[in-house]
C-alpha positions as CSV (number, residue, x, y, z in Angstrom):
1,N,6.1,-37.3,27.2
2,T,7.3,-36.2,23.7
3,T,5.9,-32.9,22.5
4,S,6.9,-31.6,19.0
5,K,8.2,-28.1,18.6
6,S,5.2,-27.1,16.4
7,S,2.7,-28.3,19.0
8,L,4.6,-26.3,21.7
9,R,4.3,-23.3,19.5
10,N,0.6,-23.9,19.0
11,M,0.1,-24.0,22.8
12,H,1.7,-20.6,23.1
13,R,-0.5,-19.0,20.4
14,H,-2.9,-16.4,21.8
15,E,-6.5,-17.6,21.8
16,Y,-7.9,-15.2,19.3
17,S,-5.1,-13.8,17.3
18,Q,-3.3,-17.1,16.5
19,T,0.0,-15.3,16.7
20,L,3.0,-16.5,18.8
21,C,3.6,-14.9,22.1
22,K,6.5,-12.5,21.6
23,T,7.8,-13.0,25.1
24,C,8.1,-16.8,24.5
25,Y,9.2,-16.5,20.9
26,P,10.9,-13.1,20.5
27,N,12.8,-14.2,17.3
28,E,9.9,-15.5,15.3
29,K,9.0,-13.8,12.1
30,T,6.2,-11.3,12.6
31,S,5.5,-10.5,9.0
32,S,2.3,-11.6,7.4
33,K,2.4,-13.5,4.1
34,A,1.2,-10.4,2.3
35,E,4.0,-8.3,3.8
36,R,6.5,-10.9,2.7
37,D,4.9,-11.0,-0.8
38,I,5.1,-7.2,-1.1
39,G,8.8,-7.2,0.0
40,D,9.6,-10.1,-2.4
41,Y,7.9,-8.1,-5.3
42,I,10.0,-5.0,-4.5
43,R,13.2,-7.1,-4.4
44,S,12.2,-8.7,-7.7
45,L,12.4,-5.1,-9.2
46,G,16.1,-5.0,-8.2
47,V,15.4,-2.7,-5.2
48,L,17.1,-3.4,-1.9
49,A,14.4,-3.6,0.8
50,T,14.6,-4.6,4.4
51,S,11.7,-6.0,6.5
52,N,10.6,-5.2,10.0
53,V,13.1,-2.3,10.5
54,K,13.2,-1.1,14.1
55,G,14.8,2.1,15.4
56,L,14.0,4.6,12.6
57,L,10.8,5.8,14.2
58,G,11.8,5.8,17.8
59,E,8.8,5.0,20.0
60,A,6.4,5.0,17.1
61,G,7.4,1.4,16.2
62,E,8.9,-0.4,13.3
63,I,8.5,-0.1,9.5
64,D,7.2,-3.2,7.8
65,I,9.4,-2.7,4.7
66,F,12.1,-0.1,4.3
67,I,14.0,1.0,1.1
68,P,17.0,2.8,2.4
69,A,18.3,4.1,-1.0
70,L,15.0,6.1,-1.5
71,N,14.1,6.6,2.2
72,I,10.7,5.0,1.6
73,G,8.8,2.9,4.2
74,I,5.9,0.7,3.4
75,E,3.3,-0.1,6.0
76,Y,0.9,-3.0,5.3
77,H,-2.4,-2.8,7.1
78,G,-4.2,-6.1,7.5
79,L,-7.9,-5.4,7.9
80,Y,-8.3,-7.5,11.1
81,Y,-5.2,-6.5,13.1
82,H,-5.3,-2.8,11.9
83,S,-9.0,-2.3,12.5
84,W,-10.1,0.0,15.3
85,P,-11.6,-2.6,17.6
86,Q,-8.3,-4.6,17.5
87,L,-6.0,-1.6,18.1
88,T,-5.2,-1.1,21.8
89,D,-3.7,2.3,20.9
90,T,-5.8,4.0,18.2
91,K,-3.3,6.9,17.8
92,R,-0.5,4.5,16.9
93,P,-1.0,4.7,13.1
94,R,-1.0,8.5,13.2
95,R,2.1,8.6,15.4
96,K,3.9,6.2,12.9
97,Y,2.9,8.5,10.0
98,E,4.1,11.6,11.8
99,A,7.4,10.0,12.9
100,S,8.0,8.9,9.3
101,R,7.3,12.4,8.1
102,D,9.6,14.0,10.8
103,N,12.4,11.6,9.8
104,N,12.0,12.4,6.1
105,I,10.7,8.9,5.3
106,H,8.0,8.7,2.6
107,L,5.5,6.2,4.2
108,I,3.4,4.3,1.7
109,Q,0.4,2.6,3.3
110,I,-1.1,-0.5,1.6
111,F,-4.4,-1.9,2.9
112,E,-5.2,-5.6,2.7
113,D,-8.2,-5.1,0.5
114,E,-6.2,-3.1,-2.0
115,W,-3.5,-5.8,-2.2
116,T,-5.9,-8.7,-2.5
117,E,-8.5,-7.1,-4.8
118,H,-6.2,-4.9,-7.0
119,P,-2.6,-6.3,-6.8
120,E,-1.6,-5.1,-10.3
121,I,-2.7,-1.5,-9.5
122,V,-0.7,-1.6,-6.2
123,K,2.3,-3.0,-8.1
124,A,2.1,-0.3,-10.7
125,R,2.0,2.4,-8.0
126,L,5.0,0.8,-6.3
127,R,6.9,0.7,-9.5
128,T,6.2,4.4,-10.0
129,V,7.2,5.4,-6.5
130,L,10.3,3.2,-6.6
131,K,11.3,4.9,-9.9
132,C,10.9,1.7,-11.9
133,P,8.4,2.8,-14.6
134,T,8.3,0.7,-17.7
135,E,8.2,3.6,-20.2
136,K,8.5,7.4,-20.1
137,V,6.0,9.4,-22.0
138,Y,6.6,13.1,-22.5
139,A,3.7,15.5,-22.2
140,R,4.6,17.4,-25.4
141,K,4.0,14.2,-27.4
142,C,0.5,13.8,-25.9
143,V,-3.0,15.2,-26.7
144,V,-5.8,16.0,-24.3
145,K,-9.3,15.2,-25.5
146,K,-12.7,15.2,-23.9
147,I,-13.9,11.6,-23.5
148,E,-17.2,9.9,-22.6
149,H,-17.9,8.9,-19.0
150,S,-18.1,5.2,-20.0
151,L,-14.5,5.3,-21.3
152,S,-13.2,7.1,-18.2
153,E,-15.0,4.6,-16.0
154,Q,-13.5,1.7,-17.8
155,F,-10.0,3.2,-17.6
156,L,-10.3,4.0,-13.9
157,N,-11.7,0.5,-13.1
158,M,-8.5,-0.9,-14.7
159,Y,-5.9,1.5,-13.3
160,H,-7.2,3.4,-10.3
161,I,-7.3,1.8,-6.8
162,Q,-10.8,3.3,-6.1
163,G,-12.2,2.5,-9.6
164,G,-14.5,4.7,-11.6
165,R,-17.8,4.3,-9.7
166,V,-18.5,8.0,-9.3
167,R,-20.7,9.8,-11.8
168,T,-18.7,12.6,-13.2
169,G,-19.7,15.7,-15.3
170,R,-16.6,16.2,-17.4
171,N,-14.0,13.6,-18.4
172,Y,-10.7,14.2,-20.2
173,G,-8.2,11.8,-21.5
174,L,-4.5,12.1,-22.2
175,F,-3.6,10.3,-25.4
176,H,-0.2,9.2,-26.7
177,N,-0.2,7.8,-30.2
178,D,-4.0,7.5,-30.0
179,E,-3.7,5.3,-26.8
180,L,-5.4,6.5,-23.7
181,I,-2.8,6.7,-21.0
182,S,-4.4,8.9,-18.3
183,V,-7.8,10.2,-17.3
184,M,-8.9,13.3,-15.4
185,T,-12.5,13.6,-14.2
186,F,-14.5,16.5,-12.7
187,A,-17.7,16.1,-10.7
188,M,-20.3,18.7,-9.9
189,P,-20.2,19.7,-6.2
190,R,-22.8,17.8,-4.1
191,M,-23.6,21.0,-2.1
192,A,-23.6,24.6,-3.2
193,M,-20.6,26.5,-1.8
194,N,-21.4,29.7,0.1
């Protein structure tokens, strides 16, 4: 009876999760494709990054991607495996955050829908946090102007992870050489404050 290595692996996959049993296959890669893509992107910026780092957070678990030079950890949250019904320990994400904070590790959390729906925005945020901005703009060379809601909404839909769906009362833009480079919005409170 000849059984291929891949069919043996498939027999050891858990019924629902389709992941390999960690007892039977302890050395198998546990990173998702998206985690590997994020790590590859960071390394493409010339930043040294290590995947699946154990031991930095003690009992709180491993860090998906760690940048030792900046003491930055990146945690990728797939929507299925990190959703509340799938978590056997619902306090684990909080403990991981607190353990990172206690160890002076800046933990960046990226959710699957952010990465799949807005990859360029996530990449821009990563470049900024990893100190890889493309161009420095000094505030003294900028001008603040009041702008229309439609312009702020358009800008936020392009550059902000949550977009510009909220109706705002006041909108201001930061301009450099007549180019809009940043937006600040103010909404009226939904309920009166006492």
